[in-house]
N, C-alpha and C positions, 0 to 999 in steps of 0.2 A: 159552866166550868170556871175554875179560878184561873186568872191570867194577870200578868204584869204588863201594863200598857203605858206607852209614852204618850203624854198629852202635850207637853211643852218642856222647855229647859227647866230642870229642877222640879219637874212635875211628873213623877212616875206613880201610878196607882195600881194597887192590887184589887181587882174587881171581879165580880161574877158576870160573865158574858155568855152568850149563846154558844154552845159547842158546835163544831162543824157537823154537817149532816153526813149521810152516806156518801162514799166516794163515787164520783162519776166515772165514766170510761177513762181508763188511763191514769186514774188517781189512786192514792193510797192514804188511808187514815192511820196515823201513828199515835199511840199513847206514849207521851214523852216520859223519859226517865231521868236523864241528867242533861243540864245545859250549862255552858260556861258563860261567864261575863267577860265580854271581849272589850278591848280598847275602843273599838268603834261604838259599842253600847255606852261606854263611859263618856265619849265625846258627845253623843246624842243627849245624854242626861245633863251634861255640864253646859253645852253650847247649842244644842239642837233647836229646830230640826236641821240636819245636815243631809243625811241620806234618806231619812223619812220624808216622803213626798208631801209638799204643801198643797199640791193639787193632785187629782187622781193620776196615778202612774200610767204612762201611755200604753203599756202592755198589760199590766195586771189590774189597773183601775184602783189600786190600793192607795189609801192616804190615812192620816191620823184620825182617831187615836190608834196607835200601832202596837200590836203584841211584839215585844222584843225577843231576841235570842236566835242566833244563827249557828251556834256551835252546839249541836245536840244530837241525841239519838234516842231510841225507844223501841217499842214493840209494835209490830203491825197489828192493828185492830180489825181492819177490813180492807178489801181491795175492790176496785171497780172492774168493769168488764174489760177484757183484753190484757189485763196485767198478768204477766207470767214470771217475772224475775223474783217476786216475793209472794208470800201467802200469810194469812193470819197466824200469829204466833212467832213469826220470825223476828229476831232482834236485828235492828238496823242502825246504821250511821247515816246522818242526813247530809247530803251535798246540797247547800242552800241556794245555789245560783239558779235563777229562773229566767228563761229567755225564749224567743221564737226558735223553733227547731229547724225552720227552713224559711227561705225568702229573705234572709238577713245576710249581708255580705260576709260577715265573719262566721255566722252559724253554718252557712253553706260550705265553709272550709274547715269545719270542725273546731273552730276557735270560739266556742260558745261563751267563754268568760270575757270576751272582748265585744260581745253584742252591743249594738247601739241602744237597744231596748232592755238592757240587763236589769233584772230585779233580784232581790234577795229575800228568802223567807226570814222573817224576823226584822226586816227593815222596810220592805216595799212589796209585801205580799200579805194577804189577809191574816195569815197564821204564822206563828213562830214557836221557838222552843221554850219560852217562859210562860207556858200554859200547860194544862193537862193533856190537850190533844192538839195535833196539827194535821191539816189536810194538805197533801203534797202530790206532786207528779211522780209517776213511776221512776223517771230518770233522776229524781232527787233522793232515792233511798238505795242503800247498798247493804245487803245482808252481811253480818259480821260472823266470824267463826266462834266456836264454843270457847276457845282459849282467850278471847277478848272480853273484857268486862264492860258493863254498861257505862261506867265512868270513862273508859278509854274510847268508847264510841263517840262521846262528846268532844274528844280531843283530836279527832281525825281532821276536822276543819282547820284549826290553827296549825297543826302539823303539816297539812298540805301547803299552807302558805310558806312554811319554812323549807320544805323539800323543794318547792318551785324556786325559791330564792337561791338555793344551792345549785339547782340545775341551771338557772340563768347565769350564775357565776362560773359554771364549768368546774365545780368542785369535784375532785377525783382523788384516787389513792395517792397519798403523799402530799396533798396540797397544804399550804399554809394559809390560814383564814383568820381575818379580823372581823368580829361582829361588834358593831356599836349599838349599845343598849342591851341591858340585862333584864329586860322585862320578859313577859311570857313568850313573845315571838322571838326575841333575841336568844333566850335560853333554848327554845325548841330549834332554832337555827343552828346553834352550837351542836345540839344532839343530832340534827340532820346532817351536818357537815361531818361529824364523826362517823355516822352511819355510812356516808359516801366514801369514807376512807381518809379524810383529812388527818394529817399526822401532827400538825402544829396549830393550836387554837389560841386566839387572843380575844379578850372581851373588854370593852371599855364602858364605863358608866360612872356618873357622879355620885351614885348611891352606893355606899360601901356595903350596906346590908344586902343589896342585890348581888354585888360582886361576890360576897361571901357565900350566898346561896348558890350561885352558879358554880363556884369552886367546890362546894360540897357535893354537887352532882358530877362534875368533871374535875377531879383534883389536879389533873396535869395541865389545865389551861393557865394562861398568863393573864391575871386580872390587872386592869389599868384604870386608875381614876384620873381623868384628864384635868381635874382640878389640882393635881399634884405632879403629874408626869405627862409629857407630850406623847400621845399614842404612837405617832410616827417614829419617834426616837426609840421607844421601847421595842417596837416591831422590827425596825431595821437592825437594832443591836442583836436581836435573837434569831434572825433569819439568815439563810445561806447567802454568802457574799455580802451580807449587810445591805441588801438592796430593797427590802420590803417584802410584804406578803403577796401571794399569788392572787388572792381574792379578798375584797373588803365588802361587807354587807351591812348597809345602814338600816337599822331596825327601829329608829326613833322618830324620824320626821323632823330632824333638827339641823339647822344650818351648820353648827360647829361640828356635829357628828359627821355630816357629809364631807366637810372640808378635811376632817381627820382621816376619812377613808381615802380621799384623793392623795393626801400626803403620805399615808402609810403603804399604799399599794406600790408594787414594783413597776418598772417600765414594762409596758405591754401586759400589765395585769388587768383585772376586771373589777369595777366598782358596781355593786347592785343596790339600787334604791328600792327598799321595801316599805319603809315607814312612810306615812302620808304627811307631807309638809302642809301646814295650814295656810301658807302664803308663799310668794316667790322668794327664793333665796339665792344670793350670788355665790358662785364658786370660782376658783382660780382656773379659768379656762386656758391660760397659758400652760399651766402644769398638765392639764388634760391632754393638750396637743404635744407638748415637749416630751412627756412621758409615754406618749403613744398608747394611752390606756383606753379601754372600752368602758363606757358608762351606760348601764342598762337599767331600765325600769323593770319592776316585777309586780304585776297586778294580780292579786288573788292566786289563781291556780287553774290549769286546764281541768275541766270537769272529769276527764277520764283518769285522774290521779287516784280516785278513791280506793280501788282495789289494791293498788301499789302501796299507798300509805297505810291501809289496814294491815297488809302483810308486814310492813316494817314495824308497826306497833305490836301486833300480835306475836311476832317472832322474838320480840325483845331487842331488836336492833335499834329501835328508836323508842326508848322508855319514856314516852310522853307523860305518863302519870306522875313522874317525879316533879313536874312543875306545879302540881296542885298543892296549895297551902291551906285551903279551907273548903268546907262543905256546909251549906246552910239550907234551910227550908225556904219555900217561896214567900212565906209571910214575913221573913226577916231579910228579904233580898235587897231592899233599899238601904236600910241602916247598916246591916252587917255585910252587905255585898258591895253595892255601888259606892256608898259613902266611905267604907273601909278602904276600897281600892283607890279612891281619890285623895285619901289622907296622905299628905307629903311625908309624914313620919311613920306611915304604916309599913308593915313588914310582909304583907300579903303579896303574892305574885299572881296566882290563878285561883279563883274561887268558883266552885261548881254549885249550882242550885239543884238540890235533890227533890225530884218530883214524885218519888216512889211512895211517899207516906201521905 
């Protein structure tokens, strides 16, 4: 089968590799349809290996070269013995987290996404979404309803990141929310916050094109370019009592964005760190204490979120498909996908690879 594999930084290859065999007990073979290019994939391409194991993964044994792609969906081709939740022909969305199901401190408590031996399809598992087929565990696939498209099945994973970030922040009906970063996760977080009932939304980014795109999806948001305006000043001027927003969600992994969140949030507000920082960054801990704020991390998502996020997307309450700006074939994935998304002057937000042709 054809697959896109990571070999080293700036070395992605579209290759013919052996397709997975028949699924073993508890496994599902999926014929992939659409897969999204994630920021994590871009970081692997530009600077990796980061999450791709240099040595065999302690749980899965996977290591490079690695089939990429963890935002994907497809059609069940075959199921192994004991699989009851799906059958051949079912359309599914893939929950890519792979881990021990028992005997792990966090897994035993249902916190599978926090497992010490966590792996991901498309990063540290033999198979991924940027190939014709993927072999997965039954717990990695969730059947999607008729009203959900194949493209939307590939958007459940990044949407789950956004929904969890809003949950970590306690976003609820009437909340005022600042999101820093108008990339795919940032815009999906705005949509998730609105779906949760947030009444006042702010978004900051130094890229005006991305601010314009976010505003085209949610016309009532307040866009802020921190190169021209201080986000905290803008948020305070527009919020009740001029005290700041209830929740600030950092979706960049940037020191200045995190500091902007601490500044913009009100006293006893919540700051959620969703973006991955590449190195240690200082923040004003006096303000964290003085303002009595909560600062919370948000790592991936609980694996049981899949049915909930599918409902949100299929019902139209979280219109995730609006973040898609391009669709390409696998043969053009590097030049028209990865390179296009890394272009500082590019206008793409989320590109999907179409594996149906």
